[in-house]
C-alpha positions in Angstrom: 84.4 -53.6 189.0 86.2 -50.0 188.8 82.6 -48.6 188.9 82.6 -49.0 192.6 85.4 -46.4 193.4 84.7 -43.9 190.6 80.7 -43.4 191.7 81.5 -43.7 195.3 84.1 -40.8 195.2 81.5 -38.6 193.2 79.0 -39.5 195.1 80.8 -38.4 198.3 80.9 -35.2 197.0 77.5 -34.9 196.0 76.2 -35.9 199.0 78.3 -33.8 201.1 77.2 -30.6 198.8 73.5 -31.6 200.1 74.3 -32.1 203.3 77.0 -30.0 204.8 76.8 -26.8 202.5 74.6 -25.1 204.6 76.6 -25.4 207.6 79.7 -24.6 205.4 78.3 -21.3 204.4 77.0 -20.4 208.0 80.5 -20.8 209.3 81.8 -18.6 206.3 79.0 -15.9 206.6 78.4 -16.0 210.6 76.8 -12.3 210.2 74.1 -13.4 207.8 70.7 -14.8 208.7 69.5 -18.0 208.0 67.5 -17.1 204.7 70.5 -15.2 203.2 72.4 -18.5 204.3 69.9 -20.2 202.3 70.2 -18.0 199.5 73.7 -18.3 199.1 73.6 -22.0 199.4 71.5 -22.2 196.4 73.8 -20.2 194.3 76.1 -23.0 193.4 73.2 -25.2 192.7 71.8 -23.0 190.3 75.4 -22.7 188.6 75.4 -26.2 188.3 71.8 -26.5 186.8 73.0 -24.2 184.2 76.3 -26.0 183.4 74.8 -29.6 183.5 73.1 -29.5 180.2 75.6 -27.5 178.6 78.2 -29.7 179.7 76.3 -32.8 178.7 75.6 -31.4 175.0 79.5 -31.0 174.9 80.3 -34.1 175.6 77.5 -35.7 172.9 78.7 -33.1 170.3 82.8 -34.4 171.0 81.5 -37.9 171.2 83.9 -37.9 174.4 83.2 -39.3 177.5 86.0 -39.7 179.9 87.5 -35.9 180.0 84.2 -35.0 180.4 84.0 -36.8 183.5 87.3 -36.2 184.6 87.6 -32.3 183.9 84.7 -31.6 185.9 85.6 -33.9 188.8 89.1 -32.0 189.4 87.1 -28.8 189.1 85.0 -30.0 192.0 88.4 -31.4 194.0 90.2 -28.1 193.3 86.8 -26.3 194.8 87.1 -28.5 197.8 90.7 -27.3 198.4 89.6 -23.7 197.8 86.6 -24.4 200.8 89.2 -26.4 203.2 92.4 -23.7 202.6 91.2 -20.5 202.1 89.7 -18.2 204.6 88.4 -15.3 202.4 84.6 -16.1 202.3 84.5 -15.1 198.6 87.1 -17.7 197.6 85.7 -20.2 199.5 82.0 -19.5 197.8 83.8 -20.0 194.7 85.1 -23.2 195.5 81.6 -24.0 196.4 80.6 -23.3 193.1 83.4 -25.4 191.7 82.3 -28.4 193.5 78.7 -28.1 192.5 79.2 -27.4 188.8 82.1 -29.8 188.9 80.4 -33.0 190.7 77.1 -32.3 188.9 78.1 -32.2 185.5 80.6 -35.1 185.9 77.5 -37.0 187.2 75.7 -35.9 184.0 78.4 -37.4 181.9 78.9 -40.3 183.9 75.5 -41.7 183.5 76.1 -42.2 179.7 79.0 -44.4 180.1 77.2 -47.7 181.3 75.5 -48.5 178.4 79.0 -48.2 176.4 80.7 -50.2 178.2 77.9 -53.0 179.1 76.1 -55.2 176.7 72.2 -54.6 176.6 72.0 -57.9 178.8 74.1 -56.8 181.5 73.0 -53.3 181.4 70.4 -53.7 184.2 72.3 -55.4 186.7 75.5 -53.5 185.9 73.5 -50.1 186.5 72.1 -51.1 189.7 75.7 -52.2 190.6 76.9 -48.5 189.9 73.9 -47.0 191.5 74.1 -49.3 194.6 77.9 -48.2 194.9 76.3 -44.5 195.2 73.7 -45.4 197.8 76.5 -46.8 199.9 78.5 -43.3 199.7 75.5 -41.4 200.4 75.1 -43.7 203.7 78.7 -43.1 204.7 79.4 -39.9 203.7 77.6 -37.7 206.3 78.6 -40.2 209.2 82.7 -39.8 207.6 82.7 -36.2 207.1 80.6 -35.7 210.4 83.1 -37.6 212.5 86.1 -35.8 210.9 84.2 -32.6 211.7 83.6 -33.6 215.5 87.5 -35.2 215.8 88.9 -31.9 213.9 86.5 -29.1 215.0 86.4 -28.0 211.3 85.9 -29.4 207.9 89.4 -29.4 206.4 90.1 -33.3 207.1 86.7 -34.0 205.6 87.1 -31.9 202.6 90.7 -32.7 201.5 89.5 -36.3 201.9 87.0 -35.7 199.3 89.6 -34.2 197.2 91.5 -37.1 197.2 88.6 -39.3 196.4 87.8 -37.4 193.6 91.3 -37.3 192.3 91.4 -41.0 192.8 88.1 -41.3 190.9 89.5 -39.3 188.0 92.4 -41.6 187.6 89.9 -44.5 187.2 87.8 -43.0 184.7 90.8 -42.5 182.7 91.9 -45.9 182.9 88.4 -47.6 182.7 86.8 -45.0 180.3 87.8 -45.6 176.9 85.7 -43.7 174.0 
């Protein structure tokens, strides 16, 4: 039951990273060509790809899941606040790095939780339910962020919404996941 808002909030961040990061980077770096915007857009993903196995292995070694999900979700929330609040492009890029590294590392640990909470018989349906929550977020997020962007003519409202969703999702992780 708590899986819906937890995974929904996390996938909202991941979907926004995938969908809107190129446009956010282009707005920050208007003087750059599209190919350099593409390279800058790839940087947060590369850092996230390096962090995911390290963070997941750390979680496995410590046999701890909740804080290994909450800490990167908090980092991603801080990242969205950086992107929304600062005018300096370097701080905004750092925010995008925080969003990617935090969001994707939280995801890598989160998928270790359903088998801990569900009986073997309930796992297929439970994992399908969690996954369908992510699909709902994937459908809703581009429309919601795009709507807020059109309404306000910037990404600020949508990015603060993402930060709030991550904070709420983090709280639910702490209430739900008992190591």
